[in-house]
N, C-alpha and C positions, 0 to 999 in steps of 0.2 A: 504494500500500500504506500510505499515511499513515493512522494510526488503526487499523491492522489489529490486532485483539486477539490476545494470546497464546493459542494453542490448547492446546499442551502442551509439556513438556520431556521429551525421551526419554533414558533411561539404559540402556546395555547391561549386562546382569547375567550372572554365571556361574550363580548358584543362584536360579532364579526363585521357588521356593517360599519360600526364606528372605527374599527381597526383598519378596514379598507380605506375609509375616508381619510384617516390620519396619514396612511402611507401614500395614497395616490393624490388626493387633493392638496393636503397640507405639505407633505414632503416631496411630492412630485415623482414618486416611483410609478412605473407602468404596470398595469395588470397583465399578468402572463397567463394565468389559468385560474379557473374556479370550478371545482367538481366535488361531488359526493363520493366518498370512499367508504361504503357501508361496512365492508369487512374489517375496517380499522375503526369504525364508529366515529368518523369525522367528516366535516366539510373542509376541504383544503383550498386555500387561495394562495397563489404565488404572486409576489410583487417584486419588481426588479429595479435596481439602480446600477448602472454600469454592468459589471460582471457578477454582482451580488444578487442573490435571491433570498427573500425572507418568505417563509411559508407560514401562513396564519392558519391555525387549526381550531375549528369550533367543534366541540363534542356534540354528537347527535343525541346523546342521552346524558343528562346531568348526574346520573348515577354511575356512569362509566368510569373506568380507571383513569382515563385522561382528564376527565372533569374533576375527579377526586385529587389528582395530582395538582391541578391548578388551584384547587381550594377556593378560598374567598377572594383571591387576587383577581383583578381585571385581566391581567396577562401574566404569563410565566414562561420563561425559556424552557423548551422541552428537549430538543436534541440538536446536534450538528450532524450534517450528512456529507459524506465524502464520496465522490464519483470514482468508480473503479471500472476497469475494462472487462474483467471476467469475475463476476461475484462468486461463482462456485469455487474457482481456484483460490480466491482471496479468503473465503470462509474456511476452506481446508487448511490453508497456510496458517491462519490465525488459530484455528483449533489445535493444530500441531504445536503451535507456540504457547499453548496453555490459556488462551483467551476464552473466557466463558461466553457462549453464544446464546442469545435469546432465540434466534431463528437458526436452527441447524440446517434448514433448507431455505433458499430464497423464496420470496412470495411477491405477488403483485402489489405495487404501491400506486401512488397518485400518477396520473397521466401516462400510464402504461409502463412506468419504470419497474424494474425488478429490485427488490430491497431486502435487507436483512439487518437486524439490530444486534449490537454487541452489548453484553450486560455491563451496567455501570460498575459492578464490583471488580471488573477486570480492566476498567478504563478510567481509574481515578475518580469515580463518582459521576462521570458524564455519560449520558446516553448517546451512543454513536450509531448512526445508520450508515450502512454501505448502500450505494445506489448505482445501479447499472442502467444507463439510458436505454430506452426502447430500441433505438437504432444502433446500439453499440454495446 
């Protein structure tokens, strides 16, 4: 994963429309995508400035783990995602290196990406997502 570029930073939000307005209208980011990801229990919105993407996540159910993680906060940093060329090879390499995996096998993520999460207990307390783009 050396030289794996940052794909996005994800923030869990209570009020998605307010967060979109902040990033697009106030800060001038451009809207990249907006979609429901039912199997992850979120609505995901990507906003871009330059090469950086912020992914805003609204839990579909306030009783879900991601909503509980956000707690009473209006927003809370959730994870950082790094782009890899071959997610299966990278997961195997990390597993051999002793990294605890949340996802032993990659799964579908937002906008057709293939994703897998690494457990924060193996990554210094930070939830890390590996992300392989649909076309690569």
